[in-house]
N, C-alpha and C positions, 0 to 999 in steps of 0.2 A: 253586314259589317260596315261600319262607318269609316270612310276614308278621310284621314286628316290631311287637310290642305295646308300648304305653307302660307304663313301670314304675310310674307312679302312676295312681290311680283318678281319671279325669276325668269320670266319669259321675255327675252330681249327681242327687239324688232327684227333682227336678222333671223332668229330662230322661228319667229312667227311667219315671216315671209317664206322661209324654207318649207314649212309645213303646208302653207297655202299653195306654193308652187308644186309641191308633191301631189296634193289632191287635184290641182289643175292638170297635171301630167296624166294621172290615172283617168280622170274624166275624159281627156282628149283621146287617149288610147281606147277607152271602153266604147266610144261611139264613132271614132273616125273611120273605122273599117266599113261602117254602114254606107257612108258616102262614096267609098271607093269600091263598092261591091262589084259592079260590072268589070272593072279592071282586074280585081283580084280573081274573079271567077275565070276570066280569060287566061290569066297568067298561070293559075293552078290547074287549068283544064278541067274545071268542074262547072256545073250549072250555077246560075245565080242563087237559086234556092239552096243548093249545096253549100255555096260560099257563105250564105247567111247563117249556117250552123256553127260557124266560128264564134258568133255572138252567143249561141246556145252553150258552147263549150266553156267560154269565159264565165258567163253568168252562173251556170250550174256549178262549176268548180268553186267560184267565189261563195255561193250560197252555202255549200257544204263545208268548205274549209274554214270560213269565218268563225262560226261558233266553236269548232274543234280547236282552232288555234287559240281562241280566247280561253277555252276551258283548260287546255293542257300546258299553256305557258305560265300559268299561275302568277307568281309575283316576280317574274323576270324583269330586269331593267328594260324599260320601254325603248331605250335607245337601241338595244340589241335587236328588238323586233322591228323597229322602224328601219334601221340600216339594213338588216338582213332581208326584210321584206322587199325593200326597194331594190336591193341587189338581185334578188331572185326575179323580180319584175323586169329588171334590165336584161338578165339572161334570157328571159322569155321574149323580150322585144328583139334581141339579137337573133334568136332562133327563128322568129317570124321573118326577119329581114333576109336571112340566108336560106330559109326553107324552100325547096323546089317542088314539094308534093303537099297535098292537102293534109296528109297524116302528120307530117313533120310540123307544119304550121299550126295544126290543131293542138299538138302536144306542147309546142312553145306557148300557145295561147293559154293552155291550162296552167303552165308554170307561172306565166305573168299574172294570172288570176289569183293564185295562191299568194304570190308576193303582194299583190294589191290588197288582198284581205288582211294580211299581216300589218300592212302599213296604215290603211285608212282608219280603222277603229282606234288604233293606238295613237294616231295623230291627234284625234279629238281628246283622248284620255290624257295625253301629255300636255296639250294646250290647257286643258282644264286644271290639271294638277299644278302646273307652274305659274298660273295666273293668280293674281290677288282676287278677292271677292268682288272688288269694284270693277275689275277689267275682264272677268271671266267670260261674261256674255259676249263682249266684243271680240275676245280672242277666239271663241268658238265660232262666231259668225264669220270671222276673217278666214279661218280654215275652211269652213263650209263654202265660202264665196269662191274659193279656188275651183271647186267642182262646178258651181253655177256658171262661172265665167267661161269655163271650158266649153259649155254648150253654146255660148254666144260667140266666142272668139276662136277657141282652139279647134273645134271640129270644122267650121267652115274654112279656116286657114289651112288645116291639114288636108282637107279635100282639094282645095285650090292648088296647094303645093304638090299633092300627089298626082294631079293631072299634068303638071309641068315637069316634075323630076322623078315621078314614079312612086308607087305606094311603099316600096321597100326603103327608099330614101327617107320617107316620113317615119318609118319604124326606127331607122338609125338615129334620126334626130331625137325622137322620144327616148331612145335608149341612152343617148349621150346626156340628156338632162337628168334622167334617172341615176346614172352613174355618178354625176357630179354631186347630186343631192345625197346619195348613199355615202359618199366620202365625207360629207359635212356633218351628217346627223350624229355620229359618235361624240361630237364635241358639245352637244347639248347637255344641260344638267341632268344628272341621273334621277330617275323616277321609278319607284316600284309601287304597283297598285294591286292589291289582292283581287283575284278574279274568281267569279263563280264557277264551280266545277260543273261537269257535264250533267250530273244528276239534278242539280239545281235548275239548270237550263231546261231539261226535259220536264221537270215538275211544273215549270211555268207554262210551257207550250201546250201541255195537255189540259190546262184550265179551259173549259168550254168557251167562256166569253173572250178570253185572249185568243184562242184558236180561231174564233169567228172573225175577229178583227184582222188577224194575219191572213185569213182566206180572202177577205175583201182586198187587202193589199196585193195579194197574188193576182186575183182576177182583174183588178183595176189596172195594174201595170201590164198584164197580159194583153188587154185590149189595145192599148196604145202601141205597144212594141210590135204587135202583129203587123201593123202598118209601117211604123217608123223604120224598122230595120230594112225594109224593102222599098222605102220611099223613092230612092233613085230610079228604080224600075217603074214604079207607078207613075211618077211625074215626068218620065222621059219624053213624052210627046210635047211638053211645053217648057221643061226646065232641064238643062244639061250644062255641063262645064261650069263656068263661073256663076251662071244663074242658079245652078243647084246649090252652090255654096251660100248664096243669099237666101234661098229657101230654107236651108238648114239653120242659118243664122236667125231667121224669123221664128223658127221653132224654139231655138234657144232663148231668144228674147221673151217669147211668150211664157216659156217655162220659168224663167227668172222672175217675171212679173207675177206669175201665179204663185210662186213660192213666197214672194215678198208680201202680197196682200193676204195670203192664207192665214198668217199669224194674227193679224189684226182682225180679220173677219171671224176667225175662230173665237177670239176673245169676245167679240161683239155679238155674234149670231149663234155661236155654239158649234161644236165639231160636227154634229149630225147634218146641219144645213149646208155647211161648207163642203162636206164630203158628197152630199147629194148634188150640189151645184157642179162639183168637179166631174162626177160620173155622167151627169146629164150633158154637160158641155162636151165631154169626150165622145159620147154616143152621137151627138148631133154633128160634130166635126167629122168623125169617121164615116158616118152615113152620107155626108155631103162630098166626100173626097172625089168620087167619080165625076161629079159635076164640076168640081173646082178645077180639075186638070184640063178643062176645056178652055180656060182663060187664065193667064198668069196673075192678074190682080186678084181674082177670086181664090186662086191657090194660096197666095200669101195670106189672105184673110183667114182661110180655113186652117192652114198650118199654124198660124199664130194662135187661133182659138184652141187648136189641139194641144199646143205646148202650154198655153195658159191653164187649160182645164187639167191637164196632167200634172202640172206644177202645184196645183192646189191640194192634191190628194194626201201627201205624206204628213203635212202638219196636223190636220185633224185626226189622222190615224195615230200619230204619236201622242197627241193630247188624250185621246181615248184610252190608250194603253197606260198612261200615267194614272188615270182614274181607276182602271180595272186592276192594276197590279202595283199599288203604291209601295208594297214591300219588296218588289223586285223590278223596279222601273228600268234600271239600267239593262238588266237581262232582257226584259220585254222589248225594249227599243232595239237592242242588238238583234233579236230574233226578227223584228220587223224589217231591219236592213237585209237580213238573209231572205226573208219572204219577198222583198222587192226584186232581188236577183233571181229567185225562183220564177217570178212573173216574167222577167226579161227572158229567161231561158225558155220557158214554155211559149212565150209570145213569138220568139224568133223561130222556134220549131214549128209552131202552128202556121205562122206566115209562110215559111218555106214549103210546108205541105200544101197550103192553098195555092201558092204561086205555081208549084210544079203540077198540081192536079187540075186546077180550075182557071188559073191565069190571074194576072195582076188586078183585073177589074173586080175580083171578089174579095180582095184584101180589106177594103173599107167596110163593106157590108158585114163581113165576118167579125171584124174588130168591133163594129157597132153593136152586134148581137152580144158579144162578150161583155161590153160595157153595160148593156142593159141587164145582163145576168148579174154583174157585180152590184149594180144599183138595187136589184131585187134582193140580193143577199144582204146588203147593207141595211135596207129597210126592214127586212125580216129580223135581223139582229137587233135593230133599234127597238122593235116592238117587244122582242123577247127579253131584252136586258135593260135594267134601269139605267138612266142616263148617268147616275153617279153611283159608284160602288158603295154598298151599305157599310157603314162604319159600326164598330162595336156599340157605340152609343145608340145608333138607330135600331140595332138589333135588340138591345135591352129595352128600348122604348116600345118596340112592337110586342115584346114578351109581356111587358107590364099591362099593355092593352088587352 
């Protein structure tokens, strides 16, 4: 179904900034707990590997709820979903701030994830619908920049503040920002966008070429997250306190740079090469992690490479899905977003298992093995699937031959 876009730009600067601040807030919350992992584990009286499962809860809940929300909200006014989602996210943040047991904090984390899922996809949908054709790309990039900036600025600041005022105070600050935004969002212009139903979404995900791309997304993210969630534990011998914040900032800078160059490189070299470079770089960085923690300068270089390589993955994956499912590109890209959170959930679960059973020294090697597996899967998929999905004209040409 074709969505008719307004001919005039109805997205004011204030509204655009609000959406970007919203994605910044979600990005900060999604990752800030990783940097505060030892403190949270002590406070909740659980192991560090157990505390890491809070990331699993968030990511898995997001992955499951995102397509369900999109399918069942139909043509609702996007403002309702944005404000309601951010409101639920705020409730989840408050629950984490006051929760005294792991179970309560985990439940609050799940509520926050549902709210984040309702907000994030609809923030992009609303930005695209309200922008003119000439400004749509810049509007979408601005909203996406909120998430990218959170990895560079929000997460390190959150970790630094958490070590001074406590991780619960950081949750209250994030909740306050979410509450203020939720109160503002109903004043945005109304937008209703037809959504694909659940049957349509399932029909797309069971297409073998699409399913293989999504599996590469899952395993690619799984590799990096296996290490990143537990990075504070792994680098503790050389980086703690304020230094840890700078290490996390280096990862965020690398990720931002990787995402930035991935678009240009995909256009120039093709999605297959960029995806290969991403997975090879991830494998090398993770395999080098145990050596990197012996010296702080080496650690910064390896963490920067890890972030850069990981940041390159999603753009070629999205590009590939556009060519494989041109009739349902929006649905396929939404599924890719869910697949990324499945990778985060599995990565945090795998990393926790490795940390509890074998120790922090095995996180890097295990993550590197998973990255190599993702590379093998991507290469096998590339051999099995044509680089460009066959068009009706090509099929007719083959028949005439």
